[in-house]
MDTraj code that builds the backbone (N, CA, C; nanometers):
import mdtraj as md
import numpy as np

residues = "MET ILE ALA ARG CYS ASN LYS ARG ILE ILE THR LEU PHE THR ILE PHE PHE LYS ILE SER ALA VAL THR VAL GLY GLY GLY LEU ALA MET LEU PRO VAL ILE VAL ASP GLU PHE VAL LYS LYS ARG ASP TRP LEU SER ASP GLU GLU MET ILE ASP ILE THR ALA ALA VAL GLN SER MET PRO GLY ILE ILE ALA ILE ASN MET ALA VAL MET THR GLY PHE ARG THR ALA GLY PHE ARG GLY ALA PHE MET ALA SER PHE GLY VAL VAL LEU PRO PRO PHE LEU ALA ILE ILE ALA ILE ALA THR GLY PHE GLN MET PHE ARG ASP ASN PRO VAL ILE GLU LYS MET PHE ILE GLY ILE ASN SER ALA VAL CYS ALA LEU MET LEU ILE SER VAL VAL SER LEU VAL LYS SER THR VAL LYS GLY ARG PHE GLY ILE ALA VAL ALA VAL ILE GLY PHE ALA ALA MET THR LEU GLY ALA VAL ASN VAL ILE TRP LEU VAL VAL GLY ALA ALA ALA VAL GLY LEU ILE PHE CYS THR LEU SER LEU ASN GLN SER VAL LYS PRO ASP GLU ARG ALA GLY GLU".split()
xyz = np.array([
    [20.9581, 13.0473, -12.2109],
    [20.8493, 12.9712, -12.1515],
    [20.7244, 12.9773, -12.2389],
    [20.6862, 13.0996, -12.2821],
    [20.5671, 13.1160, -12.3656],
    [20.5886, 13.0508, -12.5010],
    [20.7086, 13.0666, -12.5571],
    [20.7372, 13.0051, -12.6873],
    [20.7288, 12.8534, -12.6781],
    [20.7791, 12.7961, -12.5683],
    [20.7735, 12.6510, -12.5506],
    [20.6285, 12.6043, -12.5363],
    [20.5465, 12.6820, -12.4640],
    [20.4051, 12.6491, -12.4462],
    [20.3315, 12.6561, -12.5798],
    [20.3585, 12.7616, -12.6585],
    [20.2958, 12.7742, -12.7903],
    [20.3386, 12.6612, -12.8827],
    [20.4659, 12.6230, -12.8751],
    [20.5140, 12.5125, -12.9579],
    [20.4427, 12.3829, -12.9195],
    [20.4231, 12.3602, -12.7901],
    [20.3547, 12.2391, -12.7444],
    [20.2095, 12.2384, -12.7944],
    [20.1437, 12.3535, -12.7911],
    [20.0046, 12.3624, -12.8366],
    [19.9955, 12.3352, -12.9863],
    [20.0872, 12.3901, -13.0633],
    [20.0896, 12.3638, -13.2079],
    [20.1190, 12.2165, -13.2332],
    [20.2098, 12.1595, -13.1549],
    [20.2410, 12.0168, -13.1680],
    [20.1188, 11.9314, -13.1355],
    [20.0444, 11.9682, -13.0321],
    [19.9212, 11.8958, -12.9985],
    [19.8233, 11.8976, -13.1155],
    [19.8020, 12.0161, -13.1734],
    [19.7119, 12.0266, -13.2884],
    [19.7603, 11.9370, -13.4018],
    [19.8888, 11.9458, -13.4332],
    [19.9453, 11.8693, -13.5449],
    [19.9329, 11.7192, -13.5216],
    [19.9672, 11.6738, -13.4023],
    [19.9601, 11.5301, -13.3719],
    [19.8166, 11.4802, -13.3837],
    [19.7226, 11.5505, -13.3216],
    [19.5842, 11.5039, -13.3269],
    [19.5246, 11.5171, -13.4667],
    [19.5681, 11.6157, -13.5430],
    [19.5239, 11.6260, -13.6824],
    [19.5703, 11.5035, -13.7604],
    [19.6997, 11.4695, -13.7454],
    [19.7545, 11.3526, -13.8161],
    [19.6864, 11.2233, -13.7710],
    [19.6717, 11.2067, -13.6404],
    [19.6091, 11.0848, -13.5879],
    [19.4671, 11.0716, -13.6413],
    [19.3928, 11.1798, -13.6363],
    [19.2543, 11.1772, -13.6824],
    [19.2457, 11.1533, -13.8327],
    [19.3424, 11.2046, -13.9071],
    [19.3405, 11.1899, -14.0530],
    [19.3706, 11.0472, -14.0974],
    [19.4555, 10.9770, -14.0247],
    [19.4972, 10.8435, -14.0711],
    [19.4370, 10.7279, -13.9918],
    [19.3778, 10.7544, -13.8759],
    [19.3223, 10.6467, -13.7945],
    [19.1733, 10.6358, -13.8218],
    [19.1361, 10.5372, -13.8995],
    [18.9955, 10.5158, -13.9303],
    [18.9324, 10.4410, -13.8137],
    [18.8188, 10.4861, -13.7707],
    [18.7510, 10.4215, -13.6592],
    [18.7492, 10.5086, -13.5357],
    [18.8389, 10.6081, -13.5300],
    [18.8400, 10.7017, -13.4187],
    [18.8458, 10.6344, -13.2832],
    [18.8089, 10.7090, -13.1811],
    [18.7980, 10.6554, -13.0462],
    [18.9143, 10.5702, -13.0020],
    [18.8836, 10.4470, -12.9656],
    [18.9857, 10.3570, -12.9122],
    [19.0832, 10.3095, -13.0188],
    [19.0457, 10.3187, -13.1466],
    [19.1398, 10.2830, -13.2526],
    [19.2579, 10.3795, -13.2542],
    [19.2385, 10.4998, -13.1982],
    [19.3447, 10.5998, -13.1919],
    [19.4418, 10.5740, -13.0772],
    [19.3999, 10.4951, -12.9805],
    [19.4760, 10.4791, -12.8566],
    [19.6211, 10.4363, -12.8761],
    [19.6518, 10.3332, -12.9579],
    [19.7929, 10.2954, -12.9712],
    [19.8797, 10.4071, -13.0288],
    [19.8229, 10.4853, -13.1193],
    [19.8992, 10.5954, -13.1791],
    [19.9192, 10.7066, -13.0764],
    [19.8163, 10.7350, -12.9981],
    [19.8272, 10.8381, -12.8941],
    [19.9302, 10.7974, -12.7892],
    [19.9275, 10.6718, -12.7477],
    [20.0264, 10.6215, -12.6513],
    [20.1665, 10.6347, -12.7092],
    [20.1824, 10.5972, -12.8345],
    [20.3131, 10.6058, -12.8988],
    [20.3632, 10.7505, -12.9025],
    [20.2754, 10.8436, -12.9386],
    [20.3151, 10.9847, -12.9513],
    [20.3432, 11.0514, -12.8166],
    [20.2537, 11.0317, -12.7199],
    [20.2614, 11.1098, -12.5959],
    [20.3337, 11.0399, -12.4816],
    [20.3348, 10.9080, -12.4815],
    [20.4015, 10.8347, -12.3738],
    [20.5416, 10.7934, -12.4165],
    [20.5524, 10.7306, -12.5323],
    [20.6808, 10.6737, -12.5746],
    [20.7723, 10.7766, -12.6406],
    [20.7238, 10.8480, -12.7420],
    [20.8106, 10.9403, -12.8161],
    [20.8432, 11.0676, -12.7384],
    [20.7418, 11.1325, -12.6833],
    [20.7615, 11.2643, -12.6234],
    [20.7722, 11.2626, -12.4709],
    [20.7286, 11.1557, -12.4076],
    [20.7313, 11.1442, -12.2619],
    [20.6544, 11.2590, -12.1948],
    [20.5453, 11.3023, -12.2573],
    [20.4608, 11.4069, -12.1998],
    [20.3647, 11.3485, -12.0978],
    [20.3353, 11.2184, -12.1093],
    [20.2451, 11.1498, -12.0173],
    [20.3091, 11.0184, -11.9740],
    [20.2769, 10.9751, -11.8534],
    [20.3236, 10.8438, -11.8071],
    [20.2201, 10.7384, -11.8470],
    [20.2572, 10.6118, -11.8346],
    [20.1616, 10.5037, -11.8609],
    [20.0397, 10.5163, -11.7701],
    [20.0639, 10.5500, -11.6434],
    [19.9544, 10.5617, -11.5475],
    [19.8598, 10.6750, -11.5855],
    [19.9158, 10.7890, -11.6284],
    [19.8312, 10.9006, -11.6711],
    [19.7476, 10.8626, -11.7928],
    [19.8082, 10.7872, -11.8856],
    [19.7351, 10.7457, -12.0051],
    [19.6218, 10.6506, -11.9689],
    [19.6459, 10.5621, -11.8730],
    [19.5406, 10.4708, -11.8271],
    [19.4278, 10.5508, -11.7622],
    [19.4637, 10.6504, -11.6801],
    [19.3622, 10.7351, -11.6168],
    [19.2802, 10.8110, -11.7207],
    [19.3489, 10.8670, -11.8204],
    [19.2796, 10.9404, -11.9264],
    [19.1853, 10.8474, -12.0016],
    [19.2331, 10.7285, -12.0361],
    [19.1505, 10.6330, -12.1105],
    [19.0273, 10.5938, -12.0303],
    [19.0444, 10.5687, -11.9020],
    [18.9301, 10.5324, -11.8173],
    [18.8312, 10.6480, -11.8074],
    [18.8817, 10.7690, -11.7883],
    [18.7936, 10.8860, -11.7778],
    [18.7180, 10.9098, -11.9079],
    [18.7888, 10.8981, -12.0195],
    [18.7288, 10.9220, -12.1508],
    [18.6159, 10.8236, -12.1786],
    [18.6353, 10.6994, -12.1399],
    [18.5329, 10.5986, -12.1656],
    [18.4102, 10.6187, -12.0783],
    [18.4254, 10.6851, -11.9665],
    [18.3106, 10.7059, -11.8788],
    [18.2385, 10.8374, -11.9068],
    [18.2951, 10.9216, -11.9919],
    [18.2330, 11.0500, -12.0254],
    [18.1315, 11.0334, -12.1379],
    [18.0270, 11.1149, -12.1355],
    [17.9371, 11.1137, -12.2513],
    [18.0047, 11.1830, -12.3691],
    [17.9674, 11.1461, -12.4878],
    [18.0212, 11.2121, -12.6058],
    [18.1124, 11.1231, -12.6865],
    [18.1758, 11.1850, -12.7824],
    [18.2603, 11.1144, -12.8779],
    [18.3963, 11.0873, -12.8142],
    [18.4377, 10.9620, -12.8159],
    [18.5615, 10.9210, -12.7490],
    [18.6825, 10.9948, -12.8055],
    [18.6908, 11.0102, -12.9373],
    [18.8068, 11.0761, -12.9984],
    [18.8209, 11.2197, -12.9488],
    [18.7102, 11.2910, -12.9416],
    [18.7157, 11.4302, -12.8949],
    [18.7487, 11.4342, -12.7461],
    [18.6852, 11.3489, -12.6684],
    [18.7150, 11.3440, -12.5248],
    [18.8618, 11.3107, -12.4999],
    [18.9163, 11.2180, -12.5791],
    [19.0577, 11.1803, -12.5654],
    [19.1475, 11.2996, -12.5973],
    [19.1134, 11.3733, -12.7028],
    [19.1926, 11.4910, -12.7393],
    [19.1850, 11.5975, -12.6305],
    [19.0650, 11.6224, -12.5794],
    [19.0475, 11.7240, -12.4750],
    [19.1266, 11.6862, -12.3499],
    [19.1124, 11.5633, -12.3044],
    [19.1816, 11.5201, -12.1820],
    [19.3334, 11.5220, -12.1994],
    [19.3805, 11.4704, -12.3132],
    [19.5251, 11.4678, -12.3378],
    [19.5787, 11.6096, -12.3520],
    [19.5077, 11.6926, -12.4282],
    [19.5492, 11.8316, -12.4461],
    [19.5518, 11.9078, -12.3153],
    [19.4487, 11.8882, -12.2330],
    [19.4434, 11.9571, -12.1042],
    [19.5552, 11.9102, -12.0122],
    [19.5791, 11.7805, -12.0085],
    [19.6816, 11.7243, -11.9193],
    [19.8214, 11.7718, -11.9596],
    [19.8424, 11.7975, -12.0894],
    [19.9769, 11.8342, -12.1346],
    [19.9972, 11.9844, -12.1554],
    [19.8861, 12.0617, -12.1749],
    [19.9040, 12.2049, -12.2015],
    [19.7858, 12.2907, -12.1566],
    [19.7075, 12.2452, -12.0641],
    [19.5991, 12.3267, -12.0096],
    [19.4821, 12.3454, -12.1062],
    [19.4058, 12.4536, -12.0833],
    [19.2846, 12.4779, -12.1619],
    [19.3137, 12.5003, -12.3097],
    [19.4183, 12.5761, -12.3387],
    [19.4519, 12.5995, -12.4805],
    [19.4931, 12.4699, -12.5479],
    [19.5633, 12.3852, -12.4773],
    [19.6001, 12.2549, -12.5322],
    [19.4782, 12.1691, -12.5589],
    [19.3813, 12.1727, -12.4662],
    [19.2570, 12.0968, -12.4845],
    [19.1823, 12.1460, -12.6078],
    [19.1746, 12.2781, -12.6237],
    [19.1036, 12.3342, -12.7393],
    [19.1725, 12.2965, -12.8702],
    [19.3040, 12.3154, -12.8770],
    [19.3756, 12.2891, -13.0026],
    [19.3786, 12.1402, -13.0362],
    [19.3918, 12.0545, -12.9363],
    [19.3898, 11.9100, -12.9620],
    [19.2528, 11.8678, -13.0142],
    [19.1463, 11.9211, -12.9537],
    [19.0117, 11.8849, -13.0005],
    [18.9847, 11.9417, -13.1390],
    [19.0335, 12.0611, -13.1673],
    [19.0189, 12.1177, -13.3019],
    [19.0952, 12.0323, -13.4033],
    [19.2139, 11.9878, -13.3655],
    [19.2936, 11.9023, -13.4537],
    [19.2274, 11.7691, -13.4825],
    [19.1581, 11.7119, -13.3841],
    [19.0949, 11.5816, -13.4041],
    [18.9639, 11.5939, -13.4822],
    [18.8989, 11.7098, -13.4774],
    [18.7712, 11.7293, -13.5465],
    [18.7898, 11.7702, -13.6926],
    [18.8954, 11.8429, -13.7224],
    [18.9128, 11.8994, -13.8564],
    [18.9218, 11.7957, -13.9690],
    [19.0026, 11.6897, -13.9596],
    [19.0092, 11.5932, -14.0706],
    [18.8759, 11.5263, -14.1046],
    [18.7980, 11.4773, -14.0063],
    [18.6688, 11.4191, -14.0446],
    [18.5742, 11.5218, -14.1060],
    [18.5805, 11.6451, -14.0568],
    [18.4970, 11.7507, -14.1139],
    [18.5315, 11.7715, -14.2610],
    [18.6610, 11.7819, -14.2904],
    [18.7038, 11.7992, -14.4297],
    [18.6695, 11.6763, -14.5137],
    [18.6833, 11.5571, -14.4549],
    [18.6505, 11.4337, -14.5273],
    [18.5017, 11.4268, -14.5601],
    [18.4173, 11.4675, -14.4669],
    [18.2730, 11.4657, -14.4914],
    [18.2368, 11.5631, -14.6028],
    [18.2990, 11.6787, -14.6039],
    [18.2753, 11.7755, -14.7118],
    [18.3146, 11.7134, -14.8459],
    [18.4320, 11.6496, -14.8515],
    [18.4792, 11.5876, -14.9764],
    [18.3887, 11.4718, -15.0188],
    [18.3490, 11.3883, -14.9241],
    [18.2625, 11.2737, -14.9560],
    [18.1262, 11.3213, -15.0045],
    [18.0711, 11.4212, -14.9375],
    [17.9405, 11.4736, -14.9786],
    [17.9464, 11.5311, -15.1193],
    [18.0587, 11.5897, -15.1541],
    [18.0747, 11.6472, -15.2869],
    [18.0794, 11.5390, -15.3943],
    [18.1471, 11.4265, -15.3676],
    [18.1640, 11.3221, -15.4690],
    [18.0870, 11.1944, -15.4434],
    [17.9874, 11.1974, -15.3538],
    [17.9171, 11.0756, -15.3135],
    [17.8527, 11.0017, -15.4304],
    [17.7861, 11.0721, -15.5168],
    [17.7150, 11.0071, -15.6277],
    [17.8100, 10.9308, -15.7197],
    [17.9312, 10.9808, -15.7380],
    [18.0276, 10.9146, -15.8274],
    [18.0752, 10.7808, -15.7706],
    [18.0873, 10.7705, -15.6378],
    [18.1469, 10.6517, -15.5764],
    [18.0462, 10.5591, -15.5081],
    [17.9196, 10.5935, -15.5124],
    [17.8183, 10.5238, -15.4334],
    [17.8159, 10.3731, -15.4549],
    [17.8196, 10.3275, -15.5771],
    [17.8088, 10.1844, -15.6068],
    [17.9389, 10.1247, -15.6593],
    [18.0499, 10.1842, -15.6283],
    [18.1788, 10.1385, -15.6785],
    [18.2263, 10.0179, -15.5968],
    [18.2426, 9.8996, -15.6604],
    [18.2856, 9.7800, -15.5861],
    [18.4269, 9.7924, -15.5287],
    [18.5122, 9.8693, -15.5924],
    [18.6484, 9.8889, -15.5408],
    [18.6427, 9.9628, -15.4068],
    [18.5606, 10.0644, -15.3990],
    [18.5461, 10.1406, -15.2745],
    [18.4876, 10.0511, -15.1648],
    [18.3896, 9.9676, -15.1999],
    [18.3316, 9.8753, -15.1020],
    [18.4373, 9.7804, -15.0464],
    [18.5224, 9.7255, -15.1333],
    [18.6295, 9.6343, -15.0893],
    [18.7319, 9.7087, -15.0035],
    [18.7591, 9.8331, -15.0414],
    [18.8541, 9.9132, -14.9652],
    [18.8054, 9.9291, -14.8206],
    [18.6767, 9.9539, -14.8027],
    [18.6234, 9.9708, -14.6678],
    [18.6229, 9.8406, -14.5888],
    [18.6117, 9.7280, -14.6554],
    [18.6251, 9.5996, -14.5856],
    [18.7662, 9.5872, -14.5276],
    [18.8666, 9.6239, -14.6068],
    [19.0053, 9.6218, -14.5589],
    [19.0290, 9.7203, -14.4459],
    [18.9721, 9.8391, -14.4575],
    [18.9874, 9.9404, -14.3530],
    [18.9243, 9.8918, -14.2228],
    [18.8054, 9.8331, -14.2309],
    [18.7389, 9.7816, -14.1103],
    [18.8227, 9.6739, -14.0418],
    [18.8870, 9.5887, -14.1207],
    [18.9734, 9.4847, -14.0630],
    [19.0920, 9.5467, -13.9903],
    [19.1512, 9.6487, -14.0503],
    [19.2645, 9.7164, -13.9868],
    [19.2222, 9.7842, -13.8568],
    [19.1041, 9.8439, -13.8548],
    [19.0533, 9.9085, -13.7336],
    [19.0342, 9.8057, -13.6227],
    [18.9809, 9.6888, -13.6575],
    [18.9653, 9.5816, -13.5574],
    [19.1007, 9.5424, -13.4986],
    [19.2023, 9.5324, -13.5836],
    [19.3364, 9.4972, -13.5353],
    [19.3898, 9.6050, -13.4413],
    [19.3709, 9.7322, -13.4760],
    [19.4163, 9.8412, -13.3894],
    [19.3453, 9.8385, -13.2543],
    [19.2163, 9.8118, -13.2560],
    [19.1420, 9.8058, -13.1303],
    [19.1881, 9.6880, -13.0450],
    [19.2184, 9.5758, -13.1085],
    [19.2685, 9.4594, -13.0352],
    [19.4030, 9.4907, -12.9700],
    [19.4895, 9.5613, -13.0417],
    [19.6186, 9.6028, -12.9858],
    [19.5962, 9.6905, -12.8628],
    [19.5011, 9.7835, -12.8711],
    [19.4703, 9.8709, -12.7573],
    [19.4230, 9.7913, -12.6373],
    [19.3344, 9.6962, -12.6618],
    [19.2807, 9.6147, -12.5526],
    [19.3918, 9.5345, -12.4863],
    [19.4757, 9.4703, -12.5661],
    [19.5857, 9.3904, -12.5107],
    [19.6789, 9.4791, -12.4286],
    [19.7098, 9.5976, -12.4797],
    [19.7968, 9.6905, -12.4081],
    [19.7344, 9.7331, -12.2748],
    [19.6058, 9.7666, -12.2764],
    [19.5382, 9.8065, -12.1527],
    [19.5311, 9.6921, -12.0527],
    [19.5028, 9.5717, -12.1010],
    [19.4946, 9.4559, -12.0114],
    [19.6292, 9.4320, -11.9442],
    [19.7369, 9.4393, -12.0209],
    [19.8704, 9.4159, -11.9642],
    [19.9037, 9.5161, -11.8543],
    [19.8607, 9.6413, -11.8722],
    [19.9001, 9.7433, -11.7761],
    [19.8003, 9.7630, -11.6624],
    [19.6781, 9.7109, -11.6741],
    [19.5793, 9.7364, -11.5690],
    [19.5320, 9.6130, -11.4943],
    [19.5240, 9.4989, -11.5603],
    [19.4724, 9.3781, -11.4945],
    [19.5879, 9.3094, -11.4229],
    [19.5817, 9.3110, -11.2900],
    [19.6906, 9.2554, -11.2094],
    [19.6352, 9.1508, -11.1132],
    [19.7064, 9.0413, -11.0992],
    [19.6710, 8.9381, -11.0020],
    [19.5500, 8.8551, -11.0422],
    [19.5268, 8.7509, -10.9646],
    [19.4157, 8.6588, -10.9931],
    [19.2798, 8.7279, -10.9826],
    [19.2659, 8.8142, -10.8828],
    [19.1385, 8.8838, -10.8654],
    [19.1071, 8.9708, -10.9870],
    [19.2043, 9.0482, -11.0324],
    [19.1846, 9.1336, -11.1498],
    [19.1512, 9.0532, -11.2739],
    [19.2202, 8.9413, -11.2911],
    [19.1931, 8.8540, -11.4061],
    [19.0513, 8.7988, -11.3972],
    [19.0110, 8.7559, -11.2777],
    [18.8758, 8.7003, -11.2599],
    [18.7689, 8.8046, -11.2924],
    [18.7857, 8.9266, -11.2427],
    [18.6882, 9.0328, -11.2703],
    [18.6848, 9.0640, -11.4195],
    [18.8015, 9.0699, -11.4833],
    [18.8073, 9.0986, -11.6269],
    [18.7391, 8.9889, -11.7083],
    [18.7653, 8.8636, -11.6748],
    [18.7055, 8.7513, -11.7485],
    [18.5539, 8.7493, -11.7298],
    [18.5084, 8.7681, -11.6068],
    [18.3637, 8.7691, -11.5809],
    [18.2973, 8.8871, -11.6527],
    [18.3605, 9.0026, -11.6469],
    [18.3068, 9.1195, -11.7173],
    [18.3019, 9.0990, -11.8673],
    [18.4085, 9.0420, -11.9224],
    [18.4122, 9.0138, -12.0663],
    [18.3020, 8.9163, -12.1049],
    [18.2862, 8.8105, -12.0253],
    [18.1819, 8.7113, -12.0542],
    [18.0431, 8.7750, -12.0465],
    [18.0204, 8.8570, -11.9450],
    [17.8899, 8.9223, -11.9305],
    [17.8611, 9.0151, -12.0480],
    [17.9634, 9.0884, -12.0924],
    [17.9455, 9.1789, -12.2069],
    [17.9241, 9.1011, -12.3359],
    [18.0000, 8.9944, -12.3544],
    [17.9903, 8.9149, -12.4768],
    [17.8535, 8.8492, -12.4885],
    [17.8037, 8.7981, -12.3784],
    [17.6730, 8.7321, -12.3792],
    [17.5581, 8.8326, -12.3772],
    [17.5909, 8.9593, -12.3553],
    [17.4886, 9.0629, -12.3523],
    [17.3971, 9.0539, -12.2321],
    [17.4461, 8.9916, -12.1274],
    [17.3624, 8.9675, -12.0102],
    [17.3535, 9.0886, -11.9176],
    [17.4474, 9.1817, -11.9282],
    [17.4541, 9.2906, -11.8321],
    [17.4717, 9.4236, -11.9053],
    [17.4024, 9.5252, -11.8581],
    [17.4214, 9.6606, -11.9078],
    [17.5595, 9.7090, -11.8628],
    [17.6267, 9.7855, -11.9461],
    [17.7628, 9.8322, -11.9166],
    [17.7679, 9.9100, -11.7852],
    [17.6708, 9.9926, -11.7605],
    [17.6707, 10.0728, -11.6378],
    [17.6682, 9.9821, -11.5151],
    [17.5811, 9.8808, -11.5170],
    [17.5726, 9.7892, -11.4033],
    [17.6995, 9.7058, -11.3898],
    [17.7625, 9.6751, -11.5025],
    [17.8883, 9.6006, -11.4983],
    [17.9964, 9.6825, -11.4281],
    [18.0081, 9.8105, -11.4629],
    [18.1083, 9.8977, -11.4008],
    [18.0778, 9.9166, -11.2522],
    [17.9518, 9.9423, -11.2195],
    [17.9129, 9.9604, -11.0789],
    [17.9398, 9.8322, -10.9996],
    [17.9029, 9.7179, -11.0567],
    [17.9254, 9.5900, -10.9891],
    [18.0729, 9.5603, -10.9697],
    [18.1535, 9.5863, -11.0734],
    [18.2979, 9.5622, -11.0627],
    [18.3598, 9.6534, -10.9572],
    [18.3146, 9.7788, -10.9515],
    [18.3657, 9.8711, -10.8498],
    [18.3286, 9.8226, -10.7095],
    [18.2051, 9.7770, -10.6931],
    [18.1610, 9.7273, -10.5619],
    [18.2396, 9.6033, -10.5209],
    [18.2574, 9.5103, -10.6141],
    [18.3339, 9.3885, -10.5848],
    [18.4787, 9.4251, -10.5513],
    [18.5367, 9.5196, -10.6254],
    [18.6729, 9.5638, -10.5975],
    [18.6860, 9.6276, -10.4607],
    [18.5874, 9.7082, -10.4234],
    [18.5879, 9.7716, -10.2916],
    [18.5784, 9.6677, -10.1803],
    [18.4894, 9.5715, -10.1980],
    [18.4754, 9.4642, -10.0982],
    [18.6046, 9.3841, -10.0878],
    [18.6621, 9.3490, -10.2028],
    [18.7869, 9.2724, -10.2034],
    [18.8987, 9.3498, -10.1345],
    [18.9092, 9.4779, -10.1654],
    [19.0135, 9.5617, -10.1051],
    [18.9942, 9.5711, -9.9538],
    [18.8699, 9.5899, -9.9103],
    [18.8403, 9.5987, -9.7667],
    [18.8757, 9.4689, -9.6954],
    [18.8360, 9.3568, -9.7542],
    [18.8679, 9.2270, -9.6938],
    [19.0185, 9.2026, -9.6914],
    [19.0872, 9.2408, -9.7981],
    [19.2330, 9.2229, -9.8040],
    [19.3023, 9.3056, -9.6971],
    [19.2564, 9.4298, -9.6780],
    [19.3166, 9.5155, -9.5756],
    [19.2902, 9.4611, -9.4360],
    [19.1693, 9.4118, -9.4123],
    [19.1367, 9.3553, -9.2806],
    [19.2213, 9.2325, -9.2503],
    [19.2490, 9.1512, -9.3511],
    [19.3305, 9.0317, -9.3296],
    [19.4771, 9.0661, -9.3084],
    [19.5215, 9.1791, -9.3659],
    [19.6625, 9.2149, -9.3515],
    [19.6921, 9.2794, -9.2166],
    [19.5877, 9.3281, -9.1466],
    [19.6061, 9.3862, -9.0137],
    [19.6139, 9.2722, -8.9129],
    [19.7170, 9.2740, -8.8308],
    [19.7374, 9.1676, -8.7321],
    [19.6333, 9.1774, -8.6210],
    [19.5949, 9.0635, -8.5612],
    [19.4951, 9.0651, -8.4522],
    [19.5341, 9.1579, -8.3377],
    [19.6650, 9.1675, -8.3036],
    [19.7091, 9.2546, -8.1945],
    [19.6803, 9.4009, -8.2265],
    [19.6972, 9.4381, -8.3563],
    [19.6738, 9.5764, -8.3970],
    [19.5255, 9.6103, -8.3877],
    [19.4373, 9.5147, -8.4228],
    [19.2932, 9.5383, -8.4157],
    [19.2489, 9.5569, -8.2703],
    [19.3092, 9.4804, -8.1784],
    [19.2714, 9.4881, -8.0370],
    [19.3072, 9.6237, -7.9775],
    [19.4122, 9.6864, -8.0298],
    [19.4567, 9.8145, -7.9772],
    [19.3719, 9.9314, -8.0228],
    [19.2816, 9.9101, -8.1185],
    [19.2008, 10.0215, -8.1698],
    [19.0915, 10.0620, -8.0754],
])
top = md.Topology()
chain = top.add_chain()
for i, resn in enumerate(residues, 1):
    res = top.add_residue(resn, chain, resSeq=i)
    for name in ("N", "CA", "C"):
        top.add_atom(name, md.element.get_by_symbol(name[0]), res)
traj = md.Trajectory(xyz[None], top)
């Protein structure tokens, strides 16, 4: 039992180290790789748990990549898993910053490096789009969900609404919709008996 737990903790560190080392953009750009590793390959988390973790991580203050590692690590291996996953996700950028700071002057005005980062940014956008499409498929259900998602997207795109008010408003609208739906599903005879 202890050996299996230690192996899982080492695996968490290794996975998050690899993800952090190769996923440029961090945060939500890591999501498809995390889903692939923990939901599809290892079956350590269900789709629903991953959706819950993603929602919680986005509502927490702080760096999304670290929050994602902590939540995933905790959900799969407790406090030690949370610590090792977060250490694994922090170590590659730390080492990269040390290396970049050491050689910054040599590469500062290099046009090849500038072009390389344009390509990396494009790849990060594609990864984030994949994450969004995956989340939409698994969370947005029915006409009501689609309507709320479209209105929220439009409000965010136009910059008309602060994110906090958008989330609060969507929650309130969802609560009202759910309450009205439940009231309509209760038969008049059942209401009279209350």
